[in-house]
C-alpha positions, 0 to 999 in steps of 0.5 A: 500500500506504500505507493498509491496511484494518483486516483487512489491518493485522490480518493483517500484524501477526499474522504479525509477532507469530508471529515473536516469542520475547520475553516480551511483544511489541507491534507498531504500524503506521502509514501515510499518503497525501497531497499538498501545494502551496506558493505564494509571491509569488502563484505556486505554488513546489512541489507533491507527494505523499507516501505511507509505511508504517512498522512498529515492533516493541517486544520486552519481557523483564521491564522491558527493551525494545527497539524496531526499525523497518522499511518493508519487508514481505516475510517475511524482513524482518519476521522480521529486524526482530523479531529485531533488536528482541529483540537490542536488548531484551536489551542495554537497561537496565531501565526502572523505569517500565515497565508491562505491556502491556494486554490486549484492549479494545473501542474504538468506531469513530471518525468521523475518516475522511471519504471526500471528503477521501481523494479529494482530487486534485492538481487539487483542491489547485490549484483551492483555491490558485488561488482564494486567489492570485486574491483576493490579486492582486485586492487588490494583495497578495502571498500565501504559503500552504500546503495539505496533505491526508492520509489515514492509519491507525494500528494496534497489536497485542500478544501479550496480545490487544489490537488497535486500528485507526483511519483518518482524514483531514485537510486544513490550509490557511494563508495570509499576505498582505502588501502590496507595501511590506511595511507590512501583513500578514494571516493565516488558517488552517483545518483540517478532517477534511472538505474540503467545510468548507474555503473557501480563498476566504473565508479568504484574503479575511479575511487580505487584509482584515487586510493592507490594514487594518493599513497605517499602524499607529500606536504606542500606549503599552504597558500593560494593556488589554481585549483581544479574541483571535481564535480563532487567537490563543486556540489559540496562547495556550492550547496550553501550558495544555492540555498542562499538565493533567498530574498528574505534572508538577503533583505534582513541582512543575513546573507551574502545577497544582502546589500549594505544599507538594506535590500538585496543584490538582485540584478548585480554582477557577482560572478564571472560571466561564465557562470550560469545557474538555473532550475528546470523540472524537465531536465532529463539528467536531473528531473524534479517535481513540477510543484512544491509543498505549498502547491505552487507551480515550478517551472524553468527559472534562471537564478544566475545568468552570465554572473548576474543575479536574475532571481531570488526566491520569495516565499508567499508571505515575503512576496506579499510583504514586499508587494512582488510576485512569489518566486518558489525556491528551486526544486533542482539546481543546474550549473552550465559548463563547457565541453572540456573533460577533466583531463583537458582541464588538467592539461591546460594547467601549468601549476595547480591542485586537483581536489577530488572531494571536500568535506566537513564544510562549515560557515565562517561568515554568512554575509560573505559566504566564507566557508571552511573545510577540508580536502579528502580522498585524493588531492594531487599536485599538477605541473605542466599539464600533468598530475605529478604526485599526491599531496597532503590534504588541506584546510581551505578558507574560501567563499564560493562567490569569490571562487566563481569570480575567479573561474578560468574554465568549466568542464562537462556537467555531471550529476553529483551528490552532496552526502551532507544533504543527500541532494543531487546537483548537475554541476561541472568540474571547475578550474579557478585561480587563487583558491585559498588553502590555509593549512595542512591536514594529516587526515587521509 
């Protein structure tokens, strides 16, 4: 029962709304069905399947609202959860930022659901992981990894006539490889809606190459270097920038988009002209839902165009306060790149550092978006267009905004995962000058 069809979800939610006595009522229904397999030291440690179905009822009286959740679906339980949400609403304080529910909307059907991914079995997962484990055994490395697939749906319906439904599939894979001595480490991560695009063998070979290649790392002096960030590193570094394109935090002086003296930097040139960032629910490599949880339509939208900030997201409340149209936050984030391969970016570099991955990233200064973090899983010195030797990891102190001002070249975009948020982005490898490495780290 975890995955309901559009008709099944609509029928159930209509029944729930029929019990409502509130001034307004909104029902959301989510379900998921999937499985996972985890391995360490070249052996599977755990595997399982999970399915769940959850109903949330939000009852509203004026600016007061109450939310109740349930995972039982007999008529008595459904009526009970509605009554509970109404009781909670009557007890709640008024929300000064409450916005009325939206009425009927037309949403195009997304392309997020892929049947072959929904059909993944435990044998499928085991075969994919077996390839990864064997690759590491052959390379005399130890592997630790995780593979998970999920089929899910989301639906909302309210007493004003809005109804939206979306079904999607997703599969994610990550692997860390290390040598027996613990002196070399590599990493790879992949995520797709379509499992036929997932190649655990090639991903693990890349991680294995990094692990064996990073043995015998040398220490070099911290400082400013030309850097080539692989897509995984780019996803980690730019995530805070993607989430920071918000008008309210900018207007309230809390972000890098805040303007001195008040207001925001919408329309300003903040980055190199090579930088283009947008969202598009129908991008075939990174599709997303065509609506958000408030029932707003999501369409293709440019956020950064030739380095100029073209849009900031405006919640319905903040848009009403500022007398502008609402702009929903992006459902996916895509950064344009070039045609160069990673190898071609390396060949074009006289002296620089190749960064495979960044981790443990923390905010230093929100108003400049200054971040600190560490390199890991393979950091290499480049000279005369060749990777010369592995180097010890660095701590960096850098702002993505400054880094995107110093872009020299962009490679071909790839879908990459940030495991801190487990969100996928479509981003290119980036070559940039004057990236600040502040100190050495002994971590592998």
